N, C-alpha and C positions, 0 to 999 in steps of 0.2 A: 641266102635268106636274103631277104630285102633289107635294105639300108635302116630304112628309120624304123624297121623292126628291131634290128641289131642295135641301136639304141637306145630303144627300151628297155632292149635286155642290160643295158650296160645302166643307163641310169639307175637300176634296181641292186647295183650291187655295193657291197662298201669298199673303201678305199685300198686295204688291205685286198681283198677280189681284183680288183682293178688292177693295180701294182703285179698281182701275180700274172692275169692275164697280159699285161705289157712285157712282161718279161719272157715268159713262153710266145709271145710273138715275134721279140727279137730273137728269141734262140731256134725258133723255125722256122725260120725266111732269114737270118741273118743279118738286123739291121740293127739299127739301134735307135732307139726314143729320146737321146738326150739331145738338148739345146745345139746349136752349133757354140762352137769355141767364140771367144771374148772378141776374140782376132776379127773376125768376118760382123760382130755385135757394136750396134752405135755405140756411142762413146758412154754417154749414160747410165746403158747396159754392164757395161766393163766394170765398174765400180765394183768390188766386194762385199759380200753381205758382212755385216760387221755384226749382228744379235741373231740369236739363233735358237729354235723349241724344238726342246727333246717329246716325244711322240712315242710313247709304251706302246707299239704292234702289236707283241704277242708276248706272252705266258713262257710257254717252254715246258719244263719237265723239274724246275726245282721252283719251284712258287715264292717255298718260304727265301731263299736267295734272292729273288726279283724285291721283297716283298724289304726286307733290310735296304737292298740300291733303293728305295722309291724313299724309305722313312732316311736314311741318312742325307740323302738329293736332298727332299724335300722338307724335313725336319718336324715331319706331321708324327701322330701319335699312332700303332702300332694297329687300331682300329681304323684309321683313316686309309692309314695306305693301304692294306687289305683289301677293305672296299677298292681304292683307286688298280691296283691288281686285278682283284677279280672284275671289275667292269671291265679292263683291258682285255679278257677273254672274250667278250663279243663286241666291242667299239675301241678304236685306236685310244688313248687317253694321252694328253697334254703331261708331262709330269713339271717341267721348269720352262719357261717365256724369257724371249728377252735378253740369255748369255752370249757370254762370246764364245767364238769359234774354240779356243783352245778344250773350256768348259765342257762343249757340250760335247767332243769329240772322248774327251776323260772319261765322262756319263755314261757314256755308249757303250765303251770299253767295258767298264763296269757290270751294265745291264747284260753285253752278248757273254762276260763271263760269267754269268749265272743263268743261262740260258735262253734269255729275253729278244724277241726282237725290239729292232730301235730306227726308227726316222728322223733324221736331223732334217728341221724344215729352217 
């Protein structure tokens, strides 16, 4: 496949599809797409990230449980939470932004316990 044609195909993919592609390539070729460790990075890049965004990337089989976690995390009503979860079935949805690492990881655990796929950014 031509490089330009491959790039055009990747441009059509969703974030979730690209993440799955990267994972498959890592497994197939025994490589890692992770950034080099901070020891090899410039001093500015070595600073730890302090604000995180929780993104609901997939709902899973326990939709009602996921809706409950969304309601708890966002303080939204049932309809708004359900709409966010329904939208996450087709495209990743930002649940909470600018939160501390501990809160983001705790929220991620709650979503994963409910069967959802979550990304921290």
